[in-house]
N, C-alpha and C positions, 0 to 999 in steps of 0.2 A: 071181333076185328078181322082184317082180312089177314092173311097168312102173305108176312112179305119174306123176301127171298134175301137172308144174312150172309155176307163174306166176311166171315169170320177174321181172318188174317187183314180184312183192310180197317176191321173195326179201330175206334181209339182205343189203348188202354184202360180208359176208364171204363169203357162199355165192354170188353172183353173181360174185366173183371166181373162186370155184374151180370154178363152172359152165362158165365161160367158157376156164379153162384145160383142165380136162381131161372136159367136155360132163356132157350129166345121168346118164348110168348111174353116170361116177365121180364125180358129185357125192354121191348117192345111196348110193352105199357108203361115201364118206368120213362122210356124214351119219350111216348106222347106226353105222359104226365108233367114231365118235369123237364123237357129238351130248353137247354137255353137259361134256364133255373141254376144259380149257382146255390148247390144244397150241402149241407154241413149237417154232421151229425154229433150229439153228445155224447161224451166218453160215457158216460153211462147210461145203461139201459135202462134203467126205472128212476121215474122222477124224484127227484126226493121229498117234495112236500108230500105226496101221495103216500111215500114207502112211509116217511115219518107218520102219518096218519093213523096207516095200517099197523106200523110195530107200536104205536100207542095203545093200541086194541090187545097186545099180547099180554099173557100176565108176566112181568118181569120176572121170576121167579123159573117159569119153566123154561123163557129163552133162552136160546144158546148162541151168545153173542156172536161165535167164533164162526160158528155157522152159518149165521144171518148172513155175517160179513161176504163170505166166503160165496153163498147165494146170491145175494144183492150188489156185490161190488162196492161195497162203503166199509169204512173203519172198524172193528170194534167200537171204538170210542162213540162214534156217529151212531151207531147201530144201539150202546146201552144209552145213550142221551135221548134219543128219539122213545124208547121204553119208559125209561124213567119222568120224561115229561106227560105220556099216558097217564101213567101209575099215580102221579101226582094229582090227576085232573079226575080221578075216581073218586 
């Protein structure tokens, strides 16, 4: 990709934030890929279906719901439920 002259002070605040997070090259990749597109990001980093499937493979007795809840950003109740669904199917 060709190097572009970015004038940071003239950038839209959204693009300034992206620039601050990923730098000039990352900003330009993002801009060329998504410009004009309205982008929204989920509140959760992890996909609940994929995570539920993964948690279902854990041994229910050795899984620490509190730690998993903090690691993945889901409630302890949801984590325990996902683990128990997996242990029920074994």
